[in-house]
Backbone as CSV, one residue per row, in Angstrom:
resi,resn,N_x,N_y,N_z,CA_x,CA_y,CA_z,C_x,C_y,C_z
1,MET,117.774,94.305,101.558,116.773,93.228,101.581,115.715,93.468,100.497
2,PRO,115.820,92.808,99.365,114.829,93.004,98.299,113.439,92.531,98.716
3,ALA,113.369,91.479,99.536,112.061,90.964,99.936,111.293,92.010,100.747
4,LEU,112.002,92.696,101.636,111.358,93.704,102.475,110.879,94.884,101.631
5,GLU,111.716,95.286,100.660,111.311,96.381,99.776,110.075,95.992,98.962
6,TRP,110.065,94.761,98.462,108.917,94.281,97.674,107.657,94.293,98.521
7,TYR,107.778,93.823,99.759,106.613,93.795,100.650,106.118,95.214,100.919
8,GLY,107.062,96.154,101.094,106.673,97.539,101.361,105.905,98.139,100.192
9,SER,106.381,97.887,98.972,105.702,98.455,97.816,104.320,97.812,97.635
10,VAL,104.231,96.521,97.863,102.943,95.827,97.756,101.986,96.359,98.813
11,GLY,102.497,96.571,100.030,101.657,97.107,101.093,101.130,98.489,100.731
12,HIS,101.975,99.299,100.110,101.571,100.646,99.716,100.459,100.586,98.671
13,VAL,100.625,99.689,97.698,99.598,99.522,96.666,98.295,99.044,97.307
14,GLY,98.407,98.138,98.275,97.215,97.639,98.955,96.466,98.746,99.671
15,VAL,97.231,99.644,100.312,96.596,100.773,101.000,95.867,101.658,99.999
16,CYS,96.492,101.920,98.864,95.858,102.751,97.837,94.578,102.094,97.331
17,LEU,94.642,100.791,97.051,93.457,100.089,96.558,92.351,100.104,97.604
18,ARG,92.715,99.885,98.869,91.710,99.899,99.930,91.043,101.263,100.018
19,TYR,91.847,102.323,99.902,91.305,103.683,99.964,90.328,103.923,98.811
20,ILE,90.735,103.497,97.601,89.878,103.661,96.433,88.575,102.881,96.625
21,GLN,88.695,101.662,97.177,87.530,100.822,97.379,86.556,101.486,98.354
22,VAL,87.072,101.925,99.495,86.214,102.557,100.501,85.603,103.839,99.957
23,TYR,86.419,104.648,99.276,85.939,105.907,98.720,84.843,105.651,97.687
24,GLY,85.044,104.625,96.851,84.041,104.288,95.844,82.731,103.850,96.479
25,VAL,82.818,103.053,97.562,81.609,102.604,98.253,80.873,103.797,98.842
26,CYS,81.611,104.733,99.432,80.981,105.924,100.002,80.274,106.720,98.907
27,ARG,80.920,106.855,97.761,80.308,107.577,96.646,79.023,106.894,96.203
28,LEU,79.046,105.554,96.116,77.857,104.824,95.705,76.723,105.004,96.701
29,VAL,77.054,104.959,97.991,76.018,105.099,99.023,75.381,106.480,98.958
30,THR,76.204,107.518,98.819,75.645,108.863,98.759,74.817,109.044,97.494
31,LEU,75.268,108.461,96.395,74.513,108.533,95.149,73.168,107.820,95.312
32,TRP,73.198,106.640,95.954,71.980,105.872,96.181,70.997,106.670,97.032
33,GLN,71.490,107.302,98.095,70.632,108.102,98.969,70.052,109.288,98.200
34,ALA,70.855,109.899,97.353,70.369,111.024,96.553,69.245,110.569,95.634
35,ILE,69.412,109.405,95.009,68.369,108.864,94.127,67.092,108.599,94.927
36,GLU,67.237,107.995,96.090,66.054,107.660,96.886,65.333,108.919,97.358
37,THR,66.083,109.923,97.795,65.446,111.128,98.296,64.832,111.943,97.171
38,THR,65.272,111.720,95.943,64.702,112.451,94.812,63.297,111.970,94.495
39,GLY,62.899,110.846,95.111,61.535,110.371,94.888,61.511,109.014,94.211
40,ASN,62.545,108.202,94.429,62.595,106.853,93.862,62.395,106.857,92.359
41,ILE,63.168,107.702,91.680,63.067,107.762,90.216,63.829,106.578,89.614
42,GLY,63.174,105.790,88.820,63.828,104.713,88.070,64.460,103.660,88.970
43,LEU,65.746,103.812,89.279,66.499,102.786,90.000,66.217,102.798,91.494
44,GLY,65.506,103.778,91.989,65.334,103.932,93.426,64.704,102.731,94.095
45,ARG,63.845,101.990,93.387,63.107,100.884,93.997,63.792,99.535,93.878
46,LEU,64.969,99.477,93.229,65.642,98.189,93.028,66.018,97.522,94.338
């Protein structure tokens, strides 16, 4: 079944993209918190 194989590969790519997206958001949040705790230097007040 080529359709099933195609769906499986697309699903796998979707999982990878979702993981990257969530991981990137977590990185941004921790970076933002680090900036704010450093004393609102530059971008902290945006």
